[in-house]
C-alpha positions as CSV (number, residue, x, y, z in Angstrom):
1,M,0.0,0.0,0.0
2,F,2.8,2.5,0.9
3,E,4.5,1.7,-2.3
4,N,1.4,2.7,-4.2
5,L,1.1,5.9,-2.2
6,S,4.7,6.8,-2.9
7,F,4.2,6.2,-6.6
8,D,1.1,8.4,-6.6
9,M,3.0,11.2,-5.0
10,V,5.9,11.0,-7.4
11,I,3.6,11.0,-10.5
12,R,1.6,13.9,-9.1
13,L,4.8,15.9,-8.3
14,Y,6.1,15.5,-11.9
15,A,2.7,16.5,-13.4
16,F,2.4,19.5,-11.0
17,S,6.0,20.7,-11.8
18,I,5.5,20.5,-15.6
19,V,2.1,22.2,-15.6
20,L,3.2,24.9,-13.1
21,G,6.4,25.7,-15.1
22,A,4.5,25.8,-18.4
23,L,1.8,28.2,-17.1
24,V,4.3,30.5,-15.4
25,L,6.1,30.8,-18.7
26,W,2.9,31.4,-20.6
27,E,1.9,34.1,-18.0
28,L,5.3,35.8,-18.6
29,L,5.0,35.7,-22.4
30,A,1.3,36.5,-22.8
31,P,-0.3,37.8,-19.6
32,R,-4.0,38.6,-19.6
33,R,-3.7,41.3,-16.9
34,L,-0.6,43.4,-15.9
35,N,0.9,44.3,-12.6
36,I,0.0,41.2,-10.6
37,L,2.2,42.0,-7.6
38,R,4.3,38.8,-7.6
39,K,6.8,40.0,-5.0
40,L,4.0,40.7,-2.6
41,R,1.8,37.7,-3.2
42,W,4.0,34.8,-4.3
43,P,5.9,34.2,-1.0
44,S,2.7,33.7,0.9
45,N,0.9,31.7,-1.8
46,F,3.9,29.3,-2.1
47,G,4.2,29.2,1.7
48,I,0.6,28.0,2.0
49,F,1.3,25.4,-0.7
50,L,4.3,24.1,1.2
51,I,2.3,23.8,4.5
52,N,-0.5,22.0,2.6
53,S,2.1,19.7,0.9
54,M,3.5,18.7,4.3
55,L,0.0,18.2,5.6
56,L,-0.8,15.8,2.8
57,V,2.3,13.8,3.6
58,L,1.5,13.5,7.3
59,V,-2.3,12.8,7.0
60,P,-2.8,9.1,6.4
61,A,-6.1,9.5,4.5
62,S,-5.8,10.2,0.8
63,A,-7.7,9.7,-2.4
64,L,-5.5,6.8,-3.4
65,G,-5.7,5.3,0.1
66,A,-9.5,5.4,0.0
67,S,-9.4,3.6,-3.4
68,L,-7.0,0.9,-2.0
69,L,-9.3,0.5,1.0
70,S,-12.3,0.0,-1.2
71,L,-10.5,-2.5,-3.3
72,E,-9.2,-4.5,-0.3
73,Y,-12.7,-4.8,1.3
74,K,-14.6,-5.0,-2.0
75,F,-16.7,-2.0,-1.0
76,G,-18.4,0.5,-3.4
77,L,-21.1,0.7,-6.0
78,L,-18.8,0.1,-9.0
79,I,-17.5,-3.0,-7.4
80,W,-20.9,-4.3,-6.3
81,F,-22.4,-3.8,-9.7
82,K,-19.2,-5.3,-11.4
83,V,-18.8,-2.3,-13.7
84,S,-15.9,-2.9,-16.1
85,L,-12.7,-0.8,-15.9
86,W,-13.1,1.9,-18.5
87,P,-16.7,2.7,-17.7
88,S,-15.7,2.8,-14.0
89,I,-12.9,5.2,-14.8
90,I,-15.2,7.6,-16.8
91,L,-17.9,7.5,-14.2
92,T,-15.4,8.1,-11.4
93,L,-13.9,11.1,-13.2
94,L,-17.4,12.6,-13.8
95,I,-18.8,12.0,-10.3
96,L,-15.6,13.3,-8.6
97,D,-15.6,16.4,-10.7
98,M,-19.3,17.0,-9.9
99,A,-18.6,16.4,-6.2
100,I,-15.8,19.0,-6.2
101,Y,-18.3,21.5,-7.8
102,W,-20.8,20.9,-5.1
103,Q,-18.1,21.1,-2.4
104,H,-17.0,24.4,-3.7
105,R,-20.6,25.7,-3.9
106,L,-21.3,24.6,-0.3
107,F,-18.2,26.4,0.9
108,H,-19.8,29.6,-0.4
109,R,-23.2,28.8,0.9
110,F,-22.5,28.3,4.7
111,D,-20.8,31.0,6.7
112,S,-18.6,28.6,8.7
113,L,-17.3,27.0,5.5
114,W,-17.0,30.4,3.8
115,R,-14.7,31.7,6.6
116,I,-12.3,28.9,5.7
117,H,-12.6,29.2,2.0
118,R,-12.5,33.0,1.8
119,M,-8.7,33.0,2.2
120,H,-8.6,31.8,-1.4
121,H,-10.6,34.8,-2.5
122,T,-8.6,37.4,-0.6
123,D,-5.8,37.2,-3.2
124,T,-6.2,40.6,-4.9
125,E,-4.7,39.3,-8.2
126,F,-5.3,36.2,-10.2
127,D,-2.5,34.0,-11.5
128,V,-1.4,30.4,-11.3
129,T,-0.3,30.7,-7.6
130,T,-3.9,31.6,-6.6
131,A,-4.6,27.9,-7.3
132,L,-2.2,27.0,-4.5
133,R,-3.8,29.4,-2.0
134,F,-6.2,27.2,0.1
135,H,-6.4,27.1,3.8
136,P,-5.0,23.9,5.4
137,I,-8.4,23.3,7.1
138,E,-10.1,23.4,3.7
139,I,-7.5,21.0,2.3
140,L,-8.3,18.5,5.2
141,L,-12.0,18.8,4.6
142,S,-11.5,18.3,0.9
143,I,-9.5,15.1,1.5
144,L,-12.3,13.7,3.7
145,I,-15.0,14.6,1.2
146,K,-13.1,13.0,-1.8
147,A,-12.2,9.9,0.3
148,A,-15.9,9.4,1.2
149,V,-17.0,9.7,-2.4
150,I,-14.2,7.3,-3.6
151,I,-15.1,4.7,-1.0
152,L,-18.8,4.9,-1.8
153,L,-18.0,4.5,-5.5
154,G,-15.4,1.8,-5.1
155,A,-13.4,3.9,-7.5
156,P,-10.5,2.2,-9.4
157,I,-6.9,3.2,-8.6
158,L,-6.2,4.4,-12.1
159,A,-9.2,6.7,-12.1
160,V,-8.3,8.2,-8.8
161,I,-4.7,9.0,-9.8
162,G,-5.9,10.4,-13.0
163,F,-8.5,12.6,-11.3
164,E,-5.9,14.0,-8.8
165,I,-3.6,15.0,-11.7
166,I,-6.5,16.4,-13.7
167,L,-7.9,18.4,-10.8
168,N,-4.5,19.9,-9.9
169,S,-3.6,20.7,-13.5
170,S,-7.0,22.2,-14.3
171,A,-7.1,24.3,-11.1
172,M,-3.7,25.8,-12.1
173,F,-4.8,26.3,-15.7
174,N,-8.1,28.0,-14.9
175,H,-6.5,30.3,-12.3
176,S,-3.6,31.3,-14.6
177,N,-3.1,34.8,-15.9
178,V,-2.8,33.8,-19.5
179,R,-4.1,35.4,-22.7
180,M,-5.7,33.2,-25.3
181,P,-7.7,34.1,-28.5
182,R,-11.3,34.9,-27.7
183,W,-12.5,32.3,-30.2
184,L,-10.5,29.6,-28.4
185,D,-11.9,30.6,-25.0
186,K,-15.4,30.7,-26.5
187,Y,-15.3,27.1,-27.7
188,L,-13.0,25.7,-25.0
189,R,-15.3,26.7,-22.2
190,Y,-18.1,24.5,-23.6
191,L,-16.0,21.6,-22.3
192,V,-13.6,22.9,-19.6
193,V,-13.3,25.9,-17.3
194,T,-11.1,28.5,-18.9
195,P,-9.1,31.2,-17.0
196,D,-11.6,33.9,-18.3
197,M,-14.5,31.8,-17.1
198,H,-13.1,31.3,-13.6
199,R,-11.7,34.8,-13.2
200,V,-15.3,36.0,-12.9
201,H,-15.6,33.8,-9.7
202,H,-12.8,35.9,-8.1
203,S,-14.6,39.2,-8.6
204,V,-15.0,41.6,-5.7
205,Y,-18.8,41.6,-6.4
206,K,-20.7,38.9,-4.5
207,N,-23.2,38.4,-7.4
208,E,-20.2,37.4,-9.5
209,H,-18.0,35.4,-7.1
210,D,-21.0,33.3,-6.2
211,F,-21.0,31.8,-9.7
212,N,-18.7,29.7,-11.9
213,Y,-17.8,27.2,-9.3
214,G,-16.4,24.5,-11.6
215,F,-12.7,23.4,-11.6
216,C,-12.4,21.1,-14.6
217,L,-15.6,20.5,-16.6
218,S,-17.7,23.6,-17.2
219,W,-20.9,21.6,-17.6
220,W,-21.9,21.7,-13.9
221,D,-22.2,25.5,-13.8
222,R,-24.4,25.4,-16.9
223,L,-26.5,22.5,-15.7
224,F,-27.1,23.8,-12.1
225,G,-27.6,27.4,-13.0
226,S,-24.4,29.0,-11.7
227,Y,-22.8,30.2,-14.9
228,V,-21.9,33.8,-15.7
229,A,-20.2,34.4,-19.0
230,Q,-18.3,37.7,-18.4
231,P,-17.6,40.1,-15.5
232,K,-19.5,43.4,-15.8
233,D,-16.3,45.5,-15.5
234,G,-14.4,43.5,-18.1
235,H,-11.5,41.2,-17.4
236,C,-8.8,43.9,-17.4
237,G,-11.0,46.4,-15.5
238,M,-12.5,44.1,-12.9
239,T,-11.5,44.2,-9.2
240,I,-10.3,40.9,-7.8
241,G,-10.5,39.9,-4.1
242,L,-12.7,40.8,-1.2
243,E,-13.3,44.3,0.1
244,I,-12.9,43.3,3.8
245,F,-9.2,42.4,3.3
246,N,-6.3,44.5,2.1
247,Q,-3.5,42.8,0.2
248,K,-0.6,44.8,1.7
249,E,-1.8,44.4,5.2
250,D,-3.1,40.8,5.0
251,A,-0.7,39.2,2.6
252,R,1.7,37.8,5.3
253,L,1.5,34.0,5.7
254,D,0.5,34.3,9.4
255,K,-2.3,36.6,8.5
256,L,-3.6,34.2,5.8
257,L,-3.6,31.3,8.3
258,T,-5.6,33.2,10.9
259,Q,-8.2,34.6,8.5
260,P,-10.9,32.1,9.4
261,F,-10.7,33.1,13.0
262,R,-10.8,36.8,12.5
263,P,-14.0,38.8,13.0
264,Q,-14.7,40.0,9.4
């Protein structure tokens, strides 16, 4: 079991490094918005990522661990109904992506969860490192939610590893500050969440940041009525973040970690 977990971590690290490097290069060569305050934001965003990475190593529960547990005890719908491998993989990818959509939506709906999630929204600019900016408590809750869904499904190992890579890569892509042709964005967002589509979700306006919850597939927002095509102030003119926090005063790592416990 531990060998499988180590293999999973190595594969995900390689995929993460390649995607992150490619998107940083794309942002430098063709940015969508200018003046994104890297020197102010990146130390804390990468600091949060390092804390979360250490947390993932220390916490015994994981997506792959849940899949291995299901396999060992023959537990889960896909196992009970003897669904063959490739249909199981497709169903797992779809259901897990929909579960992440609803998890995200619930974190905006309930105040106790929003206080944890809002740290992600207090980034006053939007680039690939914003995808790394999640509070450790949210990471722990997300691990538990994914593990529960995987166990109930009896999801195959290959699908779980694939989903983790897809989720991390798509989160970095749709948070990236990259410019692409409008025609490409228009057609691409019929399938997946594009940076322009997700940037709306980071608007300072509540009636925009409470929409476009998807991380990978864009279908769920359209299906469940939470899709907004464009920000009313335009992508280059829109204000990103939350009014209750100030980037210069609240950008320090210790300030980010204590945000859920502060009165705002």
